Structures are given as structure tokens and as C-alpha cells.
FIPA-877333 format. One record per residue (C-alpha): x, y, z; residue in three letters; residue number from 0. Coordinates in steps of 0.5 Angstrom, whole numbers. Example, Ala and Ser with C-alpha at 12.3 -4.5 7.8 and 13.67 -1.06 7.14 Angstrom:
<sites>
{c1:25&c2:-9&c3:16&aa:ala&i:0}
{c1:27&c2:-2&c3:14&aa:ser&i:1}
</sites>
This chain:
<sites>
{c1:53&c2:199&c3:-51&aa:met&i:0}
{c1:59&c2:193&c3:-50&aa:ile&i:1}
{c1:67&c2:197&c3:-48&aa:ser&i:2}
{c1:72&c2:192&c3:-49&aa:val&i:3}
{c1:79&c2:195&c3:-48&aa:lys&i:4}
{c1:86&c2:192&c3:-48&aa:asn&i:5}
{c1:82&c2:185&c3:-47&aa:leu&i:6}
{c1:88&c2:178&c3:-46&aa:asn&i:7}
{c1:87&c2:171&c3:-44&aa:lys&i:8}
{c1:92&c2:166&c3:-43&aa:ser&i:9}
{c1:92&c2:159&c3:-42&aa:phe&i:10}
{c1:98&c2:156&c3:-39&aa:asn&i:11}
{c1:104&c2:159&c3:-44&aa:ser&i:12}
{c1:98&c2:160&c3:-49&aa:glu&i:13}
{c1:96&c2:166&c3:-51&aa:his&i:14}
{c1:89&c2:166&c3:-55&aa:val&i:15}
{c1:86&c2:173&c3:-55&aa:val&i:16}
{c1:91&c2:178&c3:-55&aa:lys&i:17}
{c1:89&c2:186&c3:-53&aa:asp&i:18}
{c1:83&c2:186&c3:-56&aa:leu&i:19}
{c1:79&c2:191&c3:-56&aa:ser&i:20}
{c1:73&c2:195&c3:-60&aa:phe&i:21}
{c1:67&c2:198&c3:-57&aa:asp&i:22}
{c1:59&c2:195&c3:-61&aa:ile&i:23}
{c1:53&c2:199&c3:-60&aa:lys&i:24}
{c1:45&c2:199&c3:-60&aa:pro&i:25}
{c1:44&c2:197&c3:-68&aa:gly&i:26}
{c1:49&c2:193&c3:-70&aa:glu&i:27}
{c1:49&c2:186&c3:-72&aa:val&i:28}
{c1:56&c2:184&c3:-72&aa:val&i:29}
{c1:59&c2:178&c3:-75&aa:gly&i:30}
{c1:65&c2:175&c3:-70&aa:phe&i:31}
{c1:70&c2:172&c3:-76&aa:leu&i:32}
{c1:76&c2:169&c3:-75&aa:gly&i:33}
{c1:78&c2:161&c3:-77&aa:pro&i:34}
{c1:78&c2:155&c3:-72&aa:asn&i:35}
{c1:83&c2:156&c3:-66&aa:gly&i:36}
{c1:83&c2:164&c3:-67&aa:ala&i:37}
{c1:80&c2:166&c3:-61&aa:gly&i:38}
{c1:73&c2:167&c3:-63&aa:lys&i:39}
{c1:69&c2:163&c3:-57&aa:ser&i:40}
{c1:74&c2:164&c3:-53&aa:thr&i:41}
{c1:72&c2:171&c3:-53&aa:thr&i:42}
{c1:65&c2:171&c3:-53&aa:met&i:43}
{c1:67&c2:166&c3:-47&aa:lys&i:44}
{c1:70&c2:173&c3:-43&aa:met&i:45}
{c1:64&c2:177&c3:-46&aa:leu&i:46}
{c1:59&c2:173&c3:-42&aa:thr&i:47}
{c1:63&c2:172&c3:-35&aa:gly&i:48}
{c1:64&c2:165&c3:-37&aa:phe&i:49}
{c1:71&c2:165&c3:-37&aa:leu&i:50}
{c1:75&c2:171&c3:-33&aa:pro&i:51}
{c1:80&c2:175&c3:-37&aa:met&i:52}
{c1:87&c2:174&c3:-37&aa:ser&i:53}
{c1:88&c2:182&c3:-37&aa:ser&i:54}
{c1:84&c2:188&c3:-40&aa:gly&i:55}
{c1:76&c2:191&c3:-38&aa:ser&i:56}
{c1:69&c2:189&c3:-41&aa:val&i:57}
{c1:64&c2:194&c3:-40&aa:gln&i:58}
{c1:55&c2:192&c3:-42&aa:ile&i:59}
{c1:52&c2:198&c3:-41&aa:ala&i:60}
{c1:56&c2:200&c3:-37&aa:gly&i:61}
{c1:58&c2:196&c3:-33&aa:ile&i:62}
{c1:64&c2:193&c3:-31&aa:asp&i:63}
{c1:64&c2:185&c3:-32&aa:ile&i:64}
{c1:68&c2:183&c3:-26&aa:arg&i:65}
{c1:65&c2:187&c3:-21&aa:lys&i:66}
{c1:59&c2:186&c3:-23&aa:asn&i:67}
{c1:58&c2:180&c3:-28&aa:lys&i:68}
{c1:50&c2:179&c3:-24&aa:arg&i:69}
{c1:47&c2:186&c3:-27&aa:lys&i:70}
{c1:52&c2:185&c3:-31&aa:ala&i:71}
{c1:50&c2:178&c3:-34&aa:leu&i:72}
{c1:41&c2:180&c3:-33&aa:lys&i:73}
{c1:43&c2:185&c3:-40&aa:leu&i:74}
{c1:45&c2:178&c3:-44&aa:ile&i:75}
{c1:42&c2:173&c3:-48&aa:gly&i:76}
{c1:47&c2:168&c3:-50&aa:tyr&i:77}
{c1:47&c2:162&c3:-55&aa:leu&i:78}
{c1:53&c2:158&c3:-53&aa:pro&i:79}
{c1:57&c2:153&c3:-59&aa:glu&i:80}
{c1:53&c2:146&c3:-60&aa:gly&i:81}
{c1:47&c2:149&c3:-55&aa:ala&i:82}
{c1:48&c2:145&c3:-49&aa:pro&i:83}
{c1:41&c2:143&c3:-45&aa:ser&i:84}
{c1:38&c2:138&c3:-41&aa:tyr&i:85}
{c1:37&c2:133&c3:-45&aa:ser&i:86}
{c1:31&c2:129&c3:-42&aa:glu&i:87}
{c1:27&c2:135&c3:-40&aa:met&i:88}
{c1:21&c2:136&c3:-45&aa:thr&i:89}
{c1:23&c2:143&c3:-49&aa:val&i:90}
{c1:17&c2:146&c3:-45&aa:tyr&i:91}
{c1:20&c2:144&c3:-38&aa:glu&i:92}
{c1:27&c2:147&c3:-40&aa:phe&i:93}
{c1:23&c2:153&c3:-42&aa:leu&i:94}
{c1:20&c2:154&c3:-36&aa:leu&i:95}
{c1:26&c2:153&c3:-33&aa:phe&i:96}
{c1:30&c2:158&c3:-36&aa:ile&i:97}
{c1:25&c2:163&c3:-35&aa:ala&i:98}
{c1:25&c2:162&c3:-27&aa:lys&i:99}
{c1:33&c2:163&c3:-27&aa:ile&i:100}
{c1:33&c2:169&c3:-31&aa:arg&i:101}
{c1:27&c2:171&c3:-26&aa:lys&i:102}
{c1:22&c2:173&c3:-30&aa:ile&i:103}
{c1:16&c2:174&c3:-26&aa:lys&i:104}
{c1:11&c2:167&c3:-25&aa:ser&i:105}
{c1:6&c2:172&c3:-29&aa:ser&i:106}
{c1:9&c2:173&c3:-34&aa:glu&i:107}
{c1:12&c2:166&c3:-36&aa:cys&i:108}
{c1:6&c2:163&c3:-41&aa:gln&i:109}
{c1:7&c2:169&c3:-45&aa:lys&i:110}
{c1:15&c2:169&c3:-44&aa:ala&i:111}
{c1:15&c2:162&c3:-47&aa:ile&i:112}
{c1:9&c2:163&c3:-51&aa:gly&i:113}
{c1:11&c2:169&c3:-55&aa:asp&i:114}
{c1:18&c2:165&c3:-56&aa:val&i:115}
{c1:16&c2:159&c3:-59&aa:ala&i:116}
{c1:12&c2:163&c3:-63&aa:thr&i:117}
{c1:18&c2:165&c3:-67&aa:lys&i:118}
{c1:21&c2:160&c3:-67&aa:leu&i:119}
{c1:16&c2:157&c3:-69&aa:glu&i:120}
{c1:17&c2:150&c3:-63&aa:leu&i:121}
{c1:10&c2:150&c3:-62&aa:gln&i:122}
{c1:9&c2:143&c3:-64&aa:ser&i:123}
{c1:16&c2:139&c3:-59&aa:val&i:124}
{c1:13&c2:143&c3:-54&aa:met&i:125}
{c1:11&c2:137&c3:-51&aa:asp&i:126}
{c1:17&c2:133&c3:-54&aa:lys&i:127}
{c1:24&c2:132&c3:-49&aa:thr&i:128}
{c1:30&c2:135&c3:-53&aa:ile&i:129}
{c1:34&c2:129&c3:-53&aa:glu&i:130}
{c1:29&c2:127&c3:-59&aa:ser&i:131}
{c1:29&c2:133&c3:-63&aa:leu&i:132}
{c1:33&c2:134&c3:-69&aa:ser&i:133}
{c1:39&c2:137&c3:-69&aa:lys&i:134}
{c1:36&c2:145&c3:-72&aa:gly&i:135}
{c1:30&c2:144&c3:-67&aa:phe&i:136}
{c1:35&c2:143&c3:-62&aa:lys&i:137}
{c1:38&c2:148&c3:-65&aa:arg&i:138}
{c1:32&c2:152&c3:-64&aa:arg&i:139}
{c1:31&c2:151&c3:-56&aa:val&i:140}
{c1:37&c2:154&c3:-55&aa:gly&i:141}
{c1:36&c2:160&c3:-59&aa:leu&i:142}
{c1:29&c2:160&c3:-55&aa:ala&i:143}
{c1:33&c2:160&c3:-49&aa:gln&i:144}
{c1:37&c2:166&c3:-49&aa:ala&i:145}
{c1:32&c2:171&c3:-53&aa:ile&i:146}
{c1:27&c2:169&c3:-46&aa:ile&i:147}
{c1:28&c2:175&c3:-42&aa:his&i:148}
{c1:29&c2:180&c3:-48&aa:asp&i:149}
{c1:36&c2:181&c3:-48&aa:pro&i:150}
{c1:40&c2:188&c3:-50&aa:gln&i:151}
{c1:45&c2:184&c3:-52&aa:ile&i:152}
{c1:44&c2:178&c3:-56&aa:leu&i:153}
{c1:52&c2:173&c3:-55&aa:leu&i:154}
{c1:50&c2:167&c3:-61&aa:leu&i:155}
{c1:56&c2:162&c3:-62&aa:asp&i:156}
{c1:54&c2:159&c3:-69&aa:glu&i:157}
{c1:46&c2:161&c3:-69&aa:pro&i:158}
{c1:45&c2:156&c3:-75&aa:thr&i:159}
{c1:48&c2:152&c3:-75&aa:asp&i:160}
{c1:44&c2:146&c3:-76&aa:gly&i:161}
{c1:38&c2:149&c3:-80&aa:leu&i:162}
{c1:35&c2:147&c3:-86&aa:asp&i:163}
{c1:36&c2:153&c3:-92&aa:pro&i:164}
{c1:29&c2:154&c3:-89&aa:asn&i:165}
{c1:31&c2:155&c3:-82&aa:gln&i:166}
{c1:37&c2:159&c3:-84&aa:lys&i:167}
{c1:32&c2:164&c3:-87&aa:his&i:168}
{c1:28&c2:164&c3:-81&aa:gln&i:169}
{c1:33&c2:167&c3:-75&aa:val&i:170}
{c1:36&c2:171&c3:-80&aa:arg&i:171}
{c1:30&c2:174&c3:-80&aa:glu&i:172}
{c1:29&c2:174&c3:-73&aa:leu&i:173}
{c1:36&c2:177&c3:-72&aa:ile&i:174}
{c1:34&c2:183&c3:-77&aa:lys&i:175}
{c1:28&c2:185&c3:-73&aa:asn&i:176}
{c1:32&c2:183&c3:-65&aa:leu&i:177}
{c1:38&c2:188&c3:-68&aa:ala&i:178}
{c1:34&c2:195&c3:-69&aa:lys&i:179}
{c1:34&c2:195&c3:-61&aa:asn&i:180}
{c1:40&c2:190&c3:-59&aa:lys&i:181}
{c1:47&c2:189&c3:-60&aa:ile&i:182}
{c1:48&c2:182&c3:-63&aa:val&i:183}
{c1:54&c2:179&c3:-63&aa:ile&i:184}
{c1:54&c2:173&c3:-68&aa:ile&i:185}
{c1:60&c2:168&c3:-68&aa:ser&i:186}
{c1:60&c2:165&c3:-75&aa:thr&i:187}
{c1:65&c2:161&c3:-80&aa:his&i:188}
{c1:59&c2:162&c3:-86&aa:ile&i:189}
{c1:61&c2:168&c3:-90&aa:met&i:190}
{c1:54&c2:169&c3:-93&aa:glu&i:191}
{c1:52&c2:170&c3:-86&aa:glu&i:192}
{c1:55&c2:176&c3:-86&aa:val&i:193}
{c1:52&c2:179&c3:-92&aa:ser&i:194}
{c1:46&c2:176&c3:-90&aa:ala&i:195}
{c1:46&c2:179&c3:-84&aa:val&i:196}
{c1:51&c2:184&c3:-81&aa:cys&i:197}
{c1:53&c2:190&c3:-82&aa:asn&i:198}
{c1:59&c2:190&c3:-78&aa:arg&i:199}
{c1:65&c2:185&c3:-78&aa:val&i:200}
{c1:70&c2:184&c3:-73&aa:ile&i:201}
{c1:76&c2:178&c3:-76&aa:ile&i:202}
{c1:82&c2:176&c3:-71&aa:ile&i:203}
{c1:86&c2:171&c3:-72&aa:ala&i:204}
{c1:92&c2:169&c3:-68&aa:asn&i:205}
{c1:88&c2:172&c3:-63&aa:gly&i:206}
{c1:89&c2:179&c3:-64&aa:lys&i:207}
{c1:85&c2:184&c3:-68&aa:lys&i:208}
{c1:85&c2:184&c3:-76&aa:lys&i:209}
{c1:78&c2:187&c3:-79&aa:phe&i:210}
{c1:74&c2:192&c3:-76&aa:asp&i:211}
{c1:68&c2:195&c3:-82&aa:gly&i:212}
{c1:62&c2:194&c3:-84&aa:thr&i:213}
{c1:62&c2:189&c3:-89&aa:ala&i:214}
{c1:61&c2:194&c3:-96&aa:asp&i:215}
{c1:69&c2:195&c3:-93&aa:asn&i:216}
{c1:71&c2:187&c3:-92&aa:leu&i:217}
{c1:67&c2:186&c3:-100&aa:met&i:218}
{c1:73&c2:192&c3:-102&aa:ala&i:219}
{c1:79&c2:188&c3:-100&aa:glu&i:220}
{c1:78&c2:183&c3:-105&aa:ser&i:221}
{c1:82&c2:183&c3:-111&aa:arg&i:222}
{c1:76&c2:183&c3:-116&aa:val&i:223}
{c1:71&c2:188&c3:-112&aa:his&i:224}
{c1:69&c2:194&c3:-118&aa:asn&i:225}
{c1:73&c2:189&c3:-123&aa:ala&i:226}
{c1:68&c2:188&c3:-129&aa:val&i:227}
{c1:69&c2:182&c3:-134&aa:val&i:228}
{c1:66&c2:182&c3:-141&aa:phe&i:229}
{c1:66&c2:178&c3:-148&aa:thr&i:230}
{c1:67&c2:180&c3:-156&aa:met&i:231}
{c1:64&c2:177&c3:-161&aa:ser&i:232}
{c1:70&c2:177&c3:-164&aa:tyr&i:233}
{c1:78&c2:180&c3:-163&aa:ala&i:234}
{c1:79&c2:188&c3:-163&aa:ala&i:235}
{c1:84&c2:193&c3:-161&aa:asp&i:236}
{c1:84&c2:193&c3:-153&aa:ile&i:237}
{c1:90&c2:196&c3:-151&aa:ser&i:238}
{c1:86&c2:203&c3:-149&aa:gly&i:239}
{c1:84&c2:201&c3:-144&aa:ile&i:240}
{c1:90&c2:200&c3:-140&aa:leu&i:241}
{c1:89&c2:208&c3:-141&aa:glu&i:242}
{c1:82&c2:209&c3:-137&aa:ile&i:243}
{c1:83&c2:211&c3:-132&aa:ala&i:244}
{c1:82&c2:207&c3:-125&aa:gly&i:245}
{c1:84&c2:201&c3:-129&aa:val&i:246}
{c1:89&c2:197&c3:-125&aa:ala&i:247}
{c1:90&c2:190&c3:-130&aa:asp&i:248}
{c1:86&c2:187&c3:-135&aa:leu&i:249}
{c1:87&c2:180&c3:-136&aa:lys&i:250}
{c1:83&c2:175&c3:-141&aa:phe&i:251}
{c1:81&c2:167&c3:-140&aa:asn&i:252}
{c1:84&c2:162&c3:-147&aa:arg&i:253}
{c1:78&c2:158&c3:-143&aa:gln&i:254}
{c1:72&c2:163&c3:-143&aa:thr&i:255}
{c1:74&c2:167&c3:-147&aa:gly&i:256}
{c1:73&c2:173&c3:-142&aa:glu&i:257}
{c1:77&c2:179&c3:-141&aa:his&i:258}
{c1:77&c2:181&c3:-133&aa:thr&i:259}
{c1:79&c2:188&c3:-132&aa:val&i:260}
{c1:80&c2:191&c3:-125&aa:phe&i:261}
{c1:79&c2:197&c3:-122&aa:ala&i:262}
{c1:85&c2:201&c3:-117&aa:glu&i:263}
{c1:83&c2:200&c3:-110&aa:arg&i:264}
{c1:76&c2:205&c3:-110&aa:gly&i:265}
{c1:75&c2:206&c3:-116&aa:his&i:266}
{c1:69&c2:205&c3:-120&aa:ser&i:267}
{c1:71&c2:203&c3:-128&aa:ile&i:268}
{c1:63&c2:200&c3:-130&aa:leu&i:269}
{c1:61&c2:207&c3:-132&aa:thr&i:270}
{c1:67&c2:209&c3:-136&aa:ala&i:271}
{c1:69&c2:201&c3:-140&aa:leu&i:272}
{c1:61&c2:202&c3:-143&aa:asn&i:273}
{c1:63&c2:210&c3:-145&aa:ala&i:274}
{c1:70&c2:206&c3:-148&aa:his&i:275}
{c1:66&c2:201&c3:-151&aa:phe&i:276}
{c1:62&c2:206&c3:-154&aa:thr&i:277}
{c1:66&c2:210&c3:-157&aa:his&i:278}
{c1:71&c2:205&c3:-161&aa:asn&i:279}
{c1:64&c2:201&c3:-163&aa:gln&i:280}
{c1:67&c2:194&c3:-160&aa:met&i:281}
{c1:64&c2:188&c3:-161&aa:pro&i:282}
{c1:62&c2:187&c3:-155&aa:val&i:283}
{c1:57&c2:181&c3:-153&aa:asp&i:284}
{c1:57&c2:182&c3:-145&aa:ser&i:285}
{c1:58&c2:186&c3:-140&aa:ile&i:286}
{c1:58&c2:184&c3:-132&aa:tyr&i:287}
{c1:61&c2:187&c3:-125&aa:pro&i:288}
{c1:64&c2:184&c3:-120&aa:leu&i:289}
{c1:63&c2:185&c3:-113&aa:gln&i:290}
{c1:68&c2:181&c3:-110&aa:gly&i:291}
{c1:69&c2:175&c3:-106&aa:asn&i:292}
{c1:68&c2:174&c3:-99&aa:leu&i:293}
{c1:72&c2:168&c3:-98&aa:asp&i:294}
{c1:77&c2:169&c3:-102&aa:glu&i:295}
{c1:78&c2:176&c3:-98&aa:val&i:296}
{c1:77&c2:172&c3:-91&aa:phe&i:297}
{c1:83&c2:168&c3:-93&aa:arg&i:298}
{c1:87&c2:174&c3:-95&aa:his&i:299}
{c1:85&c2:178&c3:-88&aa:ile&i:300}
{c1:87&c2:172&c3:-83&aa:thr&i:301}
{c1:94&c2:171&c3:-87&aa:ser&i:302}
{c1:100&c2:173&c3:-84&aa:asn&i:303}
{c1:102&c2:179&c3:-90&aa:asp&i:304}
{c1:96&c2:183&c3:-88&aa:tyr&i:305}
{c1:97&c2:188&c3:-84&aa:his&i:306}
{c1:91&c2:192&c3:-80&aa:tyr&i:307}
{c1:92&c2:199&c3:-77&aa:val&i:308}
{c1:87&c2:199&c3:-71&aa:asp&i:309}
{c1:83&c2:206&c3:-71&aa:asn&i:310}
{c1:83&c2:207&c3:-78&aa:gln&i:311}
{c1:78&c2:207&c3:-84&aa:ser&i:312}
{c1:83&c2:204&c3:-89&aa:glu&i:313}
{c1:87&c2:198&c3:-88&aa:gln&i:314}
{c1:95&c2:197&c3:-91&aa:glu&i:315}
{c1:97&c2:191&c3:-95&aa:arg&i:316}
{c1:104&c2:189&c3:-95&aa:leu&i:317}
</sites>
């Protein structure tokens, strides 16, 4: 388990991480989100002991990282942003170097290297220098070094950056398989990654935690979550829709001819709307529900007019 309590980091007079607290348990894949400059990478570096914290505490499986960093780091695999490596080495030489650094037994090194090469499909480039590889292959080499020692905790900073759609799918499937008995934290700006991989989301902005919940909780923050869009073959009286329980608002788009019915928070209105249309024999041609827009939610949560109440399941809107 990772336990972060009242974590702070300042660079001279700039306070970049502010009183951050959270706990993460095995099996959780946490999307760590925030705008540029929010403090994501700084927090990741403090979790790995790469940067010292100004105040607060980080415990890795009960180990205080300030008191016993070496022991804590044995449990962590880390993929930094940009996947730095020794570019003049071949992929094989680099992974062998990492295996030795991680103190994998000599008798087990070849198996460890072979396993990660297979998982990340690196067999064709094992004898090539890292500097000669494409960005996508360099990213996969970075992932390989992060998992070669089978760590309990994976910290991945932009793990699919530079990968093509097939490679992204492969890496996401690998992450989901790894997460069955591990902790995985993914720092990303790709909202698609949240719905594809993560079962929990932490959002920070200006160094502060602004959201902590499931991907479904995050989607529920969207104004169009559970909204319903419908079209009609000809004009009819729709005034009664606003009287249906759970309906918050109704908008009409003249350009598309679509009506959008917005739901009150926590309400599902599709069944009630269908019943209303049937009962009143309304000329509805098409009807479909909306799940929400993660980009819109992200912009709202990271704005100044959103207030997050920590340790509660609901978020207040100002």
C-alpha cells in the first residue's frame, strides 16, 4: 500500500505541491491527472524518493521512504517522463544493466530479460542501440526496465506517449494484467487512458487535490451525464417533459433538430422519457442517452470555481 500524508514541496518561494494526502491499495490503477504545472511529476518524483519532500510523509508498504529509501525503492518500478536511458547501449545491454542494478540473481537475469522482451515485443530490437530506435520502441524499453524486477508498485509517467494505437492497446492491456496484484499509478493527460485503464482517478491542480474517486464518479461530474437526446419527425408539444421526475432542463438545437434533456445529478431519465413518449404518442424518430464528456469534466474540476471536499464521496459545486 502507498500512504501519502500532508505532502508538500516548495522550490524556493514556489509552493508546487500543497498538503496532498491519499492512500492506494493493491489492485488499484490510479490515473493521476492534472494540467501542465499542476505538480504531477513532482509528486511522482517524491513517491520514488528522487526528490526530497518539504514536509509530510510517504510510506511504501509501511516503509517510510525518508527513513529507509533503499528498501522502499526495491518495491517500486518507475517509468519517468521521456523514458531516459543510455542511448549508446543496445536494448539487451541496457536491460542486463538494469537487472544487475536491481540485484536480480545472475541465474535469473536471462529469464527476466526474456520475459519483459516478450511482454513488450522487443525481440526484434534487442541487438539495436537505443538511440537508433523509434520513439515508440524507446517507450517500450522504458516500460521493460520498470517491470523487469516484478515490483509491487508501478509509477508510470505518460506510459503510452509516442505509441501508435495498436501499441497503446497492448501497453494498456499489459498494465491491466499487471494491476491484478499490484499498485499502478499512471500520470497522464490523455483522458481516453482513464476510461481504458484506470479504476480510480486523482486530479490535482495548482498543487492541490481536486478530485478522488472512480472513473464513473468522474463521468458523473459531467453536465450531460445521463442526459438524453431525441429527434421528432414533426413538431409536437414537449412541455410535459420538464415535469418528469429527475429532469433538470431541456434544450433544442435548431441546426441539428435535436432535443437534449438534462438529468438532475444522480438520476437516470431514459426509461421515464420513453414511457412519456409512448403514453403521449409522440413522433419520436430517434433517442439515445449520453454518458458524459471527460474533457469537459476535467476543465471544470481544474478551474477555480470547483470546490472539492476531501474524504467525502460527493463534490460540491460552487
